[in-house]
DOMAR-643783 format. One record per residue (C-alpha): residue in one letter; y, x, z; residue number from 1. Coordinates in steps of 0.1 Angstrom, whole numbers, padded with zeros to 4 digits. Example, Ala and Ser with C-alpha at 12.3 -4.5 7.8 and 13.67 -1.06 7.14 Angstrom:
2
<ketor tivo="a" v="-0045" u="0123" w="0078" marpa="1"/>
<ketor tivo="s" v="-0011" u="0137" w="0071" marpa="2"/>
***
This chain:
349
<ketor tivo="m" v="1551" u="0280" w="-0789" marpa="1"/>
<ketor tivo="t" v="1584" u="0297" w="-0778" marpa="2"/>
<ketor tivo="d" v="1595" u="0331" w="-0786" marpa="3"/>
<ketor tivo="a" v="1589" u="0341" w="-0750" marpa="4"/>
<ketor tivo="s" v="1552" u="0333" w="-0753" marpa="5"/>
<ketor tivo="l" v="1547" u="0355" w="-0784" marpa="6"/>
<ketor tivo="p" v="1528" u="0387" w="-0778" marpa="7"/>
<ketor tivo="v" v="1551" u="0418" w="-0776" marpa="8"/>
<ketor tivo="p" v="1538" u="0447" w="-0797" marpa="9"/>
<ketor tivo="g" v="1528" u="0475" w="-0774" marpa="10"/>
<ketor tivo="p" v="1523" u="0512" w="-0779" marpa="11"/>
<ketor tivo="l" v="1488" u="0506" w="-0792" marpa="12"/>
<ketor tivo="a" v="1500" u="0482" w="-0819" marpa="13"/>
<ketor tivo="s" v="1527" u="0507" w="-0829" marpa="14"/>
<ketor tivo="l" v="1501" u="0535" w="-0830" marpa="15"/>
<ketor tivo="r" v="1479" u="0514" w="-0853" marpa="16"/>
<ketor tivo="r" v="1507" u="0507" w="-0876" marpa="17"/>
<ketor tivo="v" v="1517" u="0544" w="-0879" marpa="18"/>
<ketor tivo="a" v="1480" u="0553" w="-0884" marpa="19"/>
<ketor tivo="k" v="1477" u="0528" w="-0912" marpa="20"/>
<ketor tivo="e" v="1508" u="0541" w="-0929" marpa="21"/>
<ketor tivo="q" v="1497" u="0577" w="-0926" marpa="22"/>
<ketor tivo="q" v="1460" u="0573" w="-0934" marpa="23"/>
<ketor tivo="v" v="1463" u="0589" w="-0968" marpa="24"/>
<ketor tivo="w" v="1479" u="0620" w="-0953" marpa="25"/>
<ketor tivo="l" v="1452" u="0620" w="-0926" marpa="26"/>
<ketor tivo="a" v="1425" u="0619" w="-0953" marpa="27"/>
<ketor tivo="s" v="1439" u="0649" w="-0970" marpa="28"/>
<ketor tivo="a" v="1442" u="0668" w="-0937" marpa="29"/>
<ketor tivo="l" v="1406" u="0660" w="-0927" marpa="30"/>
<ketor tivo="i" v="1393" u="0672" w="-0961" marpa="31"/>
<ketor tivo="l" v="1411" u="0705" w="-0957" marpa="32"/>
<ketor tivo="v" v="1399" u="0709" w="-0921" marpa="33"/>
<ketor tivo="a" v="1363" u="0702" w="-0931" marpa="34"/>
<ketor tivo="l" v="1366" u="0728" w="-0959" marpa="35"/>
<ketor tivo="a" v="1381" u="0753" w="-0935" marpa="36"/>
<ketor tivo="m" v="1351" u="0749" w="-0912" marpa="37"/>
<ketor tivo="f" v="1324" u="0750" w="-0939" marpa="38"/>
<ketor tivo="d" v="1339" u="0767" w="-0969" marpa="39"/>
<ketor tivo="t" v="1370" u="0786" w="-0959" marpa="40"/>
<ketor tivo="p" v="1379" u="0801" w="-0993" marpa="41"/>
<ketor tivo="q" v="1377" u="0767" w="-1009" marpa="42"/>
<ketor tivo="a" v="1401" u="0753" w="-0983" marpa="43"/>
<ketor tivo="g" v="1428" u="0778" w="-0994" marpa="44"/>
<ketor tivo="a" v="1420" u="0773" w="-1031" marpa="45"/>
<ketor tivo="s" v="1422" u="0735" w="-1028" marpa="46"/>
<ketor tivo="a" v="1455" u="0736" w="-1009" marpa="47"/>
<ketor tivo="g" v="1469" u="0761" w="-1034" marpa="48"/>
<ketor tivo="f" v="1457" u="0739" w="-1063" marpa="49"/>
<ketor tivo="a" v="1473" u="0708" w="-1049" marpa="50"/>
<ketor tivo="f" v="1506" u="0727" w="-1043" marpa="51"/>
<ketor tivo="d" v="1506" u="0741" w="-1078" marpa="52"/>
<ketor tivo="a" v="1498" u="0708" w="-1094" marpa="53"/>
<ketor tivo="l" v="1526" u="0691" w="-1074" marpa="54"/>
<ketor tivo="l" v="1550" u="0718" w="-1085" marpa="55"/>
<ketor tivo="h" v="1540" u="0714" w="-1121" marpa="56"/>
<ketor tivo="t" v="1546" u="0677" w="-1121" marpa="57"/>
<ketor tivo="a" v="1577" u="0679" w="-1100" marpa="58"/>
<ketor tivo="p" v="1602" u="0678" w="-1129" marpa="59"/>
<ketor tivo="y" v="1587" u="0646" w="-1142" marpa="60"/>
<ketor tivo="l" v="1584" u="0631" w="-1108" marpa="61"/>
<ketor tivo="i" v="1620" u="0640" w="-1098" marpa="62"/>
<ketor tivo="l" v="1633" u="0625" w="-1131" marpa="63"/>
<ketor tivo="s" v="1614" u="0593" w="-1128" marpa="64"/>
<ketor tivo="i" v="1622" u="0589" w="-1091" marpa="65"/>
<ketor tivo="a" v="1659" u="0594" w="-1098" marpa="66"/>
<ketor tivo="i" v="1659" u="0569" w="-1126" marpa="67"/>
<ketor tivo="a" v="1642" u="0543" w="-1105" marpa="68"/>
<ketor tivo="a" v="1665" u="0549" w="-1075" marpa="69"/>
<ketor tivo="w" v="1696" u="0549" w="-1098" marpa="70"/>
<ketor tivo="a" v="1685" u="0516" w="-1114" marpa="71"/>
<ketor tivo="g" v="1683" u="0500" w="-1080" marpa="72"/>
<ketor tivo="a" v="1715" u="0514" w="-1066" marpa="73"/>
<ketor tivo="t" v="1737" u="0506" w="-1096" marpa="74"/>
<ketor tivo="g" v="1721" u="0472" w="-1104" marpa="75"/>
<ketor tivo="a" v="1711" u="0485" w="-1138" marpa="76"/>
<ketor tivo="d" v="1676" u="0472" w="-1131" marpa="77"/>
<ketor tivo="n" v="1690" u="0438" w="-1141" marpa="78"/>
<ketor tivo="l" v="1698" u="0452" w="-1175" marpa="79"/>
<ketor tivo="i" v="1664" u="0469" w="-1178" marpa="80"/>
<ketor tivo="a" v="1646" u="0437" w="-1169" marpa="81"/>
<ketor tivo="k" v="1668" u="0418" w="-1193" marpa="82"/>
<ketor tivo="a" v="1659" u="0442" w="-1221" marpa="83"/>
<ketor tivo="f" v="1622" u="0432" w="-1215" marpa="84"/>
<ketor tivo="t" v="1629" u="0396" w="-1221" marpa="85"/>
<ketor tivo="g" v="1622" u="0380" w="-1255" marpa="86"/>
<ketor tivo="a" v="1592" u="0379" w="-1277" marpa="87"/>
<ketor tivo="p" v="1562" u="0392" w="-1257" marpa="88"/>
<ketor tivo="l" v="1545" u="0407" w="-1288" marpa="89"/>
<ketor tivo="v" v="1576" u="0427" w="-1297" marpa="90"/>
<ketor tivo="m" v="1579" u="0439" w="-1261" marpa="91"/>
<ketor tivo="i" v="1542" u="0450" w="-1261" marpa="92"/>
<ketor tivo="g" v="1546" u="0470" w="-1293" marpa="93"/>
<ketor tivo="i" v="1578" u="0487" w="-1282" marpa="94"/>
<ketor tivo="a" v="1563" u="0496" w="-1248" marpa="95"/>
<ketor tivo="a" v="1532" u="0510" w="-1263" marpa="96"/>
<ketor tivo="l" v="1552" u="0531" w="-1288" marpa="97"/>
<ketor tivo="a" v="1574" u="0544" w="-1260" marpa="98"/>
<ketor tivo="g" v="1544" u="0553" w="-1239" marpa="99"/>
<ketor tivo="g" v="1527" u="0571" w="-1267" marpa="100"/>
<ketor tivo="i" v="1557" u="0594" w="-1273" marpa="101"/>
<ketor tivo="s" v="1572" u="0597" w="-1238" marpa="102"/>
<ketor tivo="p" v="1571" u="0630" w="-1219" marpa="103"/>
<ketor tivo="f" v="1559" u="0614" w="-1187" marpa="104"/>
<ketor tivo="c" v="1525" u="0621" w="-1173" marpa="105"/>
<ketor tivo="s" v="1504" u="0593" w="-1157" marpa="106"/>
<ketor tivo="c" v="1517" u="0602" w="-1122" marpa="107"/>
<ketor tivo="g" v="1553" u="0608" w="-1131" marpa="108"/>
<ketor tivo="v" v="1557" u="0574" w="-1147" marpa="109"/>
<ketor tivo="i" v="1544" u="0555" w="-1116" marpa="110"/>
<ketor tivo="p" v="1579" u="0550" w="-1100" marpa="111"/>
<ketor tivo="l" v="1592" u="0535" w="-1133" marpa="112"/>
<ketor tivo="i" v="1561" u="0512" w="-1135" marpa="113"/>
<ketor tivo="a" v="1567" u="0500" w="-1099" marpa="114"/>
<ketor tivo="a" v="1604" u="0494" w="-1106" marpa="115"/>
<ketor tivo="l" v="1597" u="0475" w="-1138" marpa="116"/>
<ketor tivo="l" v="1571" u="0453" w="-1122" marpa="117"/>
<ketor tivo="a" v="1594" u="0447" w="-1092" marpa="118"/>
<ketor tivo="m" v="1621" u="0436" w="-1116" marpa="119"/>
<ketor tivo="g" v="1599" u="0409" w="-1130" marpa="120"/>
<ketor tivo="v" v="1591" u="0426" w="-1163" marpa="121"/>
<ketor tivo="p" v="1559" u="0411" w="-1178" marpa="122"/>
<ketor tivo="l" v="1528" u="0429" w="-1168" marpa="123"/>
<ketor tivo="s" v="1517" u="0428" w="-1205" marpa="124"/>
<ketor tivo="a" v="1545" u="0451" w="-1216" marpa="125"/>
<ketor tivo="v" v="1542" u="0473" w="-1185" marpa="126"/>
<ketor tivo="m" v="1504" u="0477" w="-1191" marpa="127"/>
<ketor tivo="a" v="1510" u="0487" w="-1227" marpa="128"/>
<ketor tivo="f" v="1533" u="0515" w="-1216" marpa="129"/>
<ketor tivo="w" v="1511" u="0524" w="-1186" marpa="130"/>
<ketor tivo="l" v="1480" u="0528" w="-1208" marpa="131"/>
<ketor tivo="a" v="1496" u="0548" w="-1236" marpa="132"/>
<ketor tivo="s" v="1517" u="0572" w="-1215" marpa="133"/>
<ketor tivo="p" v="1489" u="0595" w="-1200" marpa="134"/>
<ketor tivo="i" v="1472" u="0601" w="-1234" marpa="135"/>
<ketor tivo="m" v="1499" u="0618" w="-1254" marpa="136"/>
<ketor tivo="d" v="1533" u="0634" w="-1250" marpa="137"/>
<ketor tivo="p" v="1553" u="0658" w="-1273" marpa="138"/>
<ketor tivo="s" v="1540" u="0690" w="-1258" marpa="139"/>
<ketor tivo="m" v="1504" u="0676" w="-1258" marpa="140"/>
<ketor tivo="f" v="1508" u="0667" w="-1295" marpa="141"/>
<ketor tivo="v" v="1518" u="0703" w="-1304" marpa="142"/>
<ketor tivo="l" v="1490" u="0718" w="-1284" marpa="143"/>
<ketor tivo="t" v="1464" u="0694" w="-1297" marpa="144"/>
<ketor tivo="a" v="1475" u="0702" w="-1333" marpa="145"/>
<ketor tivo="g" v="1472" u="0740" w="-1325" marpa="146"/>
<ketor tivo="v" v="1439" u="0739" w="-1307" marpa="147"/>
<ketor tivo="l" v="1421" u="0712" w="-1327" marpa="148"/>
<ketor tivo="d" v="1441" u="0702" w="-1358" marpa="149"/>
<ketor tivo="l" v="1470" u="0681" w="-1370" marpa="150"/>
<ketor tivo="e" v="1447" u="0652" w="-1380" marpa="151"/>
<ketor tivo="f" v="1432" u="0650" w="-1345" marpa="152"/>
<ketor tivo="a" v="1467" u="0651" w="-1329" marpa="153"/>
<ketor tivo="v" v="1480" u="0623" w="-1351" marpa="154"/>
<ketor tivo="a" v="1448" u="0603" w="-1345" marpa="155"/>
<ketor tivo="k" v="1452" u="0608" w="-1307" marpa="156"/>
<ketor tivo="t" v="1488" u="0596" w="-1308" marpa="157"/>
<ketor tivo="l" v="1477" u="0565" w="-1328" marpa="158"/>
<ketor tivo="a" v="1449" u="0560" w="-1302" marpa="159"/>
<ketor tivo="a" v="1475" u="0560" w="-1274" marpa="160"/>
<ketor tivo="v" v="1497" u="0535" w="-1291" marpa="161"/>
<ketor tivo="g" v="1467" u="0514" w="-1301" marpa="162"/>
<ketor tivo="l" v="1453" u="0514" w="-1266" marpa="163"/>
<ketor tivo="g" v="1487" u="0503" w="-1253" marpa="164"/>
<ketor tivo="v" v="1489" u="0474" w="-1277" marpa="165"/>
<ketor tivo="f" v="1454" u="0463" w="-1271" marpa="166"/>
<ketor tivo="g" v="1458" u="0464" w="-1233" marpa="167"/>
<ketor tivo="g" v="1491" u="0446" w="-1235" marpa="168"/>
<ketor tivo="l" v="1477" u="0418" w="-1257" marpa="169"/>
<ketor tivo="v" v="1447" u="0413" w="-1233" marpa="170"/>
<ketor tivo="v" v="1470" u="0411" w="-1203" marpa="171"/>
<ketor tivo="h" v="1493" u="0387" w="-1222" marpa="172"/>
<ketor tivo="v" v="1464" u="0363" w="-1229" marpa="173"/>
<ketor tivo="l" v="1452" u="0365" w="-1193" marpa="174"/>
<ketor tivo="a" v="1487" u="0360" w="-1179" marpa="175"/>
<ketor tivo="r" v="1492" u="0329" w="-1201" marpa="176"/>
<ketor tivo="g" v="1462" u="0314" w="-1182" marpa="177"/>
<ketor tivo="g" v="1479" u="0320" w="-1149" marpa="178"/>
<ketor tivo="a" v="1460" u="0352" w="-1139" marpa="179"/>
<ketor tivo="l" v="1475" u="0385" w="-1127" marpa="180"/>
<ketor tivo="a" v="1504" u="0370" w="-1108" marpa="181"/>
<ketor tivo="d" v="1522" u="0394" w="-1084" marpa="182"/>
<ketor tivo="p" v="1503" u="0426" w="-1096" marpa="183"/>
<ketor tivo="l" v="1518" u="0450" w="-1070" marpa="184"/>
<ketor tivo="r" v="1503" u="0457" w="-1036" marpa="185"/>
<ketor tivo="e" v="1520" u="0443" w="-1006" marpa="186"/>
<ketor tivo="g" v="1550" u="0465" w="-0997" marpa="187"/>
<ketor tivo="v" v="1554" u="0481" w="-1031" marpa="188"/>
<ketor tivo="g" v="1574" u="0454" w="-1048" marpa="189"/>
<ketor tivo="n" v="1574" u="0417" w="-1056" marpa="190"/>
<ketor tivo="g" v="1575" u="0405" w="-1092" marpa="191"/>
<ketor tivo="g" v="1587" u="0370" w="-1081" marpa="192"/>
<ketor tivo="c" v="1618" u="0384" w="-1065" marpa="193"/>
<ketor tivo="g" v="1624" u="0406" w="-1095" marpa="194"/>
<ketor tivo="g" v="1621" u="0376" w="-1117" marpa="195"/>
<ketor tivo="a" v="1650" u="0360" w="-1098" marpa="196"/>
<ketor tivo="r" v="1672" u="0390" w="-1108" marpa="197"/>
<ketor tivo="v" v="1665" u="0383" w="-1145" marpa="198"/>
<ketor tivo="r" v="1674" u="0347" w="-1141" marpa="199"/>
<ketor tivo="a" v="1705" u="0354" w="-1121" marpa="200"/>
<ketor tivo="p" v="1717" u="0389" w="-1131" marpa="201"/>
<ketor tivo="k" v="1745" u="0405" w="-1110" marpa="202"/>
<ketor tivo="p" v="1772" u="0429" w="-1122" marpa="203"/>
<ketor tivo="v" v="1763" u="0465" w="-1127" marpa="204"/>
<ketor tivo="v" v="1782" u="0492" w="-1107" marpa="205"/>
<ketor tivo="w" v="1777" u="0524" w="-1127" marpa="206"/>
<ketor tivo="r" v="1796" u="0546" w="-1102" marpa="207"/>
<ketor tivo="f" v="1774" u="0536" w="-1073" marpa="208"/>
<ketor tivo="w" v="1784" u="0567" w="-1053" marpa="209"/>
<ketor tivo="n" v="1818" u="0551" w="-1045" marpa="210"/>
<ketor tivo="e" v="1801" u="0525" w="-1023" marpa="211"/>
<ketor tivo="p" v="1784" u="0536" w="-0991" marpa="212"/>
<ketor tivo="e" v="1759" u="0508" w="-0992" marpa="213"/>
<ketor tivo="r" v="1748" u="0517" w="-1027" marpa="214"/>
<ketor tivo="r" v="1746" u="0554" w="-1019" marpa="215"/>
<ketor tivo="a" v="1724" u="0545" w="-0989" marpa="216"/>
<ketor tivo="k" v="1702" u="0523" w="-1011" marpa="217"/>
<ketor tivo="f" v="1698" u="0552" w="-1036" marpa="218"/>
<ketor tivo="g" v="1687" u="0576" w="-1009" marpa="219"/>
<ketor tivo="k" v="1664" u="0551" w="-0993" marpa="220"/>
<ketor tivo="n" v="1647" u="0542" w="-1025" marpa="221"/>
<ketor tivo="a" v="1643" u="0578" w="-1036" marpa="222"/>
<ketor tivo="l" v="1629" u="0589" w="-1003" marpa="223"/>
<ketor tivo="a" v="1604" u="0560" w="-1000" marpa="224"/>
<ketor tivo="t" v="1592" u="0566" w="-1036" marpa="225"/>
<ketor tivo="t" v="1589" u="0603" w="-1030" marpa="226"/>
<ketor tivo="l" v="1568" u="0599" w="-0999" marpa="227"/>
<ketor tivo="f" v="1547" u="0573" w="-1015" marpa="228"/>
<ketor tivo="l" v="1539" u="0595" w="-1045" marpa="229"/>
<ketor tivo="a" v="1535" u="0627" w="-1025" marpa="230"/>
<ketor tivo="k" v="1508" u="0614" w="-1002" marpa="231"/>
<ketor tivo="w" v="1487" u="0599" w="-1029" marpa="232"/>
<ketor tivo="l" v="1491" u="0628" w="-1054" marpa="233"/>
<ketor tivo="t" v="1483" u="0654" w="-1027" marpa="234"/>
<ketor tivo="l" v="1450" u="0636" w="-1020" marpa="235"/>
<ketor tivo="a" v="1442" u="0632" w="-1057" marpa="236"/>
<ketor tivo="f" v="1449" u="0669" w="-1065" marpa="237"/>
<ketor tivo="i" v="1427" u="0680" w="-1036" marpa="238"/>
<ketor tivo="l" v="1398" u="0659" w="-1049" marpa="239"/>
<ketor tivo="e" v="1404" u="0672" w="-1084" marpa="240"/>
<ketor tivo="s" v="1402" u="0708" w="-1071" marpa="241"/>
<ketor tivo="l" v="1368" u="0701" w="-1055" marpa="242"/>
<ketor tivo="m" v="1355" u="0687" w="-1088" marpa="243"/>
<ketor tivo="l" v="1367" u="0717" w="-1106" marpa="244"/>
<ketor tivo="a" v="1351" u="0740" w="-1081" marpa="245"/>
<ketor tivo="w" v="1318" u="0723" w="-1076" marpa="246"/>
<ketor tivo="i" v="1310" u="0707" w="-1110" marpa="247"/>
<ketor tivo="p" v="1310" u="0733" w="-1139" marpa="248"/>
<ketor tivo="a" v="1329" u="0722" w="-1169" marpa="249"/>
<ketor tivo="e" v="1299" u="0731" w="-1191" marpa="250"/>
<ketor tivo="t" v="1278" u="0705" w="-1173" marpa="251"/>
<ketor tivo="v" v="1302" u="0677" w="-1181" marpa="252"/>
<ketor tivo="t" v="1310" u="0687" w="-1217" marpa="253"/>
<ketor tivo="a" v="1274" u="0696" w="-1226" marpa="254"/>
<ketor tivo="a" v="1264" u="0659" w="-1224" marpa="255"/>
<ketor tivo="l" v="1288" u="0651" w="-1252" marpa="256"/>
<ketor tivo="g" v="1268" u="0668" w="-1280" marpa="257"/>
<ketor tivo="g" v="1250" u="0651" w="-1308" marpa="258"/>
<ketor tivo="q" v="1257" u="0624" w="-1334" marpa="259"/>
<ketor tivo="g" v="1258" u="0586" w="-1335" marpa="260"/>
<ketor tivo="l" v="1271" u="0560" w="-1311" marpa="261"/>
<ketor tivo="l" v="1254" u="0574" w="-1279" marpa="262"/>
<ketor tivo="p" v="1276" u="0606" w="-1277" marpa="263"/>
<ketor tivo="i" v="1307" u="0584" w="-1280" marpa="264"/>
<ketor tivo="l" v="1295" u="0561" w="-1253" marpa="265"/>
<ketor tivo="t" v="1285" u="0590" w="-1231" marpa="266"/>
<ketor tivo="a" v="1318" u="0607" w="-1237" marpa="267"/>
<ketor tivo="t" v="1337" u="0575" w="-1227" marpa="268"/>
<ketor tivo="l" v="1317" u="0572" w="-1194" marpa="269"/>
<ketor tivo="v" v="1319" u="0609" w="-1186" marpa="270"/>
<ketor tivo="g" v="1357" u="0607" w="-1191" marpa="271"/>
<ketor tivo="v" v="1360" u="0582" w="-1162" marpa="272"/>
<ketor tivo="p" v="1358" u="0609" w="-1135" marpa="273"/>
<ketor tivo="a" v="1372" u="0636" w="-1158" marpa="274"/>
<ketor tivo="y" v="1386" u="0663" w="-1136" marpa="275"/>
<ketor tivo="l" v="1399" u="0683" w="-1166" marpa="276"/>
<ketor tivo="n" v="1436" u="0678" w="-1174" marpa="277"/>
<ketor tivo="g" v="1444" u="0672" w="-1210" marpa="278"/>
<ketor tivo="y" v="1455" u="0708" w="-1216" marpa="279"/>
<ketor tivo="a" v="1423" u="0723" w="-1201" marpa="280"/>
<ketor tivo="a" v="1401" u="0699" w="-1219" marpa="281"/>
<ketor tivo="l" v="1413" u="0707" w="-1254" marpa="282"/>
<ketor tivo="p" v="1397" u="0741" w="-1259" marpa="283"/>
<ketor tivo="l" v="1364" u="0729" w="-1244" marpa="284"/>
<ketor tivo="v" v="1363" u="0699" w="-1267" marpa="285"/>
<ketor tivo="g" v="1373" u="0721" w="-1296" marpa="286"/>
<ketor tivo="g" v="1344" u="0745" w="-1289" marpa="287"/>
<ketor tivo="l" v="1319" u="0717" w="-1287" marpa="288"/>
<ketor tivo="i" v="1331" u="0702" w="-1320" marpa="289"/>
<ketor tivo="e" v="1326" u="0736" w="-1336" marpa="290"/>
<ketor tivo="q" v="1290" u="0735" w="-1322" marpa="291"/>
<ketor tivo="g" v="1283" u="0701" w="-1337" marpa="292"/>
<ketor tivo="m" v="1297" u="0676" w="-1313" marpa="293"/>
<ketor tivo="a" v="1308" u="0644" w="-1330" marpa="294"/>
<ketor tivo="p" v="1346" u="0643" w="-1334" marpa="295"/>
<ketor tivo="g" v="1346" u="0607" w="-1322" marpa="296"/>
<ketor tivo="a" v="1330" u="0618" w="-1289" marpa="297"/>
<ketor tivo="g" v="1357" u="0643" w="-1284" marpa="298"/>
<ketor tivo="m" v="1384" u="0617" w="-1290" marpa="299"/>
<ketor tivo="a" v="1367" u="0592" w="-1266" marpa="300"/>
<ketor tivo="f" v="1364" u="0619" w="-1239" marpa="301"/>
<ketor tivo="l" v="1401" u="0629" w="-1242" marpa="302"/>
<ketor tivo="v" v="1414" u="0593" w="-1242" marpa="303"/>
<ketor tivo="a" v="1392" u="0581" w="-1214" marpa="304"/>
<ketor tivo="g" v="1398" u="0612" w="-1193" marpa="305"/>
<ketor tivo="g" v="1435" u="0610" w="-1198" marpa="306"/>
<ketor tivo="v" v="1438" u="0574" w="-1186" marpa="307"/>
<ketor tivo="t" v="1411" u="0574" w="-1158" marpa="308"/>
<ketor tivo="s" v="1414" u="0610" w="-1144" marpa="309"/>
<ketor tivo="i" v="1415" u="0612" w="-1106" marpa="310"/>
<ketor tivo="p" v="1453" u="0615" w="-1102" marpa="311"/>
<ketor tivo="a" v="1459" u="0587" w="-1127" marpa="312"/>
<ketor tivo="a" v="1434" u="0563" w="-1113" marpa="313"/>
<ketor tivo="m" v="1445" u="0569" w="-1077" marpa="314"/>
<ketor tivo="a" v="1481" u="0564" w="-1086" marpa="315"/>
<ketor tivo="v" v="1472" u="0530" w="-1102" marpa="316"/>
<ketor tivo="w" v="1450" u="0521" w="-1072" marpa="317"/>
<ketor tivo="a" v="1478" u="0529" w="-1047" marpa="318"/>
<ketor tivo="l" v="1503" u="0508" w="-1067" marpa="319"/>
<ketor tivo="a" v="1485" u="0478" w="-1081" marpa="320"/>
<ketor tivo="k" v="1462" u="0451" w="-1066" marpa="321"/>
<ketor tivo="p" v="1424" u="0456" w="-1071" marpa="322"/>
<ketor tivo="q" v="1421" u="0431" w="-1099" marpa="323"/>
<ketor tivo="v" v="1449" u="0449" w="-1119" marpa="324"/>
<ketor tivo="f" v="1432" u="0483" w="-1112" marpa="325"/>
<ketor tivo="g" v="1399" u="0469" w="-1124" marpa="326"/>
<ketor tivo="l" v="1415" u="0456" w="-1156" marpa="327"/>
<ketor tivo="y" v="1432" u="0490" w="-1161" marpa="328"/>
<ketor tivo="i" v="1399" u="0508" w="-1159" marpa="329"/>
<ketor tivo="g" v="1381" u="0482" w="-1181" marpa="330"/>
<ketor tivo="l" v="1408" u="0484" w="-1208" marpa="331"/>
<ketor tivo="s" v="1407" u="0522" w="-1207" marpa="332"/>
<ketor tivo="l" v="1370" u="0524" w="-1212" marpa="333"/>
<ketor tivo="t" v="1370" u="0498" w="-1240" marpa="334"/>
<ketor tivo="g" v="1399" u="0514" w="-1257" marpa="335"/>
<ketor tivo="a" v="1385" u="0549" w="-1254" marpa="336"/>
<ketor tivo="f" v="1352" u="0539" w="-1270" marpa="337"/>
<ketor tivo="a" v="1370" u="0520" w="-1298" marpa="338"/>
<ketor tivo="s" v="1392" u="0550" w="-1304" marpa="339"/>
<ketor tivo="g" v="1362" u="0574" w="-1306" marpa="340"/>
<ketor tivo="l" v="1343" u="0550" w="-1329" marpa="341"/>
<ketor tivo="l" v="1373" u="0545" w="-1353" marpa="342"/>
<ketor tivo="f" v="1380" u="0582" w="-1354" marpa="343"/>
<ketor tivo="q" v="1343" u="0590" w="-1361" marpa="344"/>
<ketor tivo="l" v="1344" u="0565" w="-1390" marpa="345"/>
<ketor tivo="w" v="1376" u="0580" w="-1404" marpa="346"/>
<ketor tivo="t" v="1363" u="0615" w="-1404" marpa="347"/>
<ketor tivo="a" v="1331" u="0603" w="-1421" marpa="348"/>
<ketor tivo="l" v="1350" u="0590" w="-1451" marpa="349"/>
***
């Protein structure tokens, strides 16, 4: 077949391509339009909630986007990828510890995750950081210690690091069997190409702004990552606002009372669609613990909710292939239940 015989993309094909690229924005717009027609006050409330949430996470997003774009423009991504070479178990431990104490939220860390995977960094180390990061950060530690107690804050930090190590080890074992190759979705990145950079690193140009080509690369990467995050986070925060409005917090947290294994299991499952952010959940969990809820159930709820909340889960879904997303959720649930059970046993001593 010659080039002349190939079909020429027409306006309809171009329209389909644009529609596919903008379908997430379209979904957000359709939800707001439907709300405006049937529940006008909620339409304004949801739009305002999404705007405020994006504004709140903007500093973390800007920082992480800038780091990812800077790494690509300077060639420092070669050094970052090289730093993740070596003993896999050491990498997993360091990544989990970094995630447990980092100030990045589950959404703000997404550009870094994408960049690391695209560089060829092993998914085991990336998953360790990915799982630990949403659960704890410095400000969350202080607030947890104030609202609950210092023991709970320390235990939650250990749970974050432990979950990261656990997830990293599971992925490491699976990857050794040949599974989970090329974890990123098409168009987000390619681990194979990134791996080539590790094997054949190029010189780093720290002052990238002196070269027009590198300046352009910085701007292109930053813009693409910003638009990618903006569309998915907008949809996620709109959905979160609807859950906040239509599902009373008391309905969710009331199911977590009681003693034994069942409350911990229930708390883990309820934490999957948890619409409460970590800060809002703390006083509710604290109140339930005072009313007799098992501390382990509270721990399981906070760990599961932090990792599998709507914004976090949607960010992972947008970035990774379905099998990686499924593994992420499975590891989150298993780790949350184990964290709750271990904390319950500790408090019973």
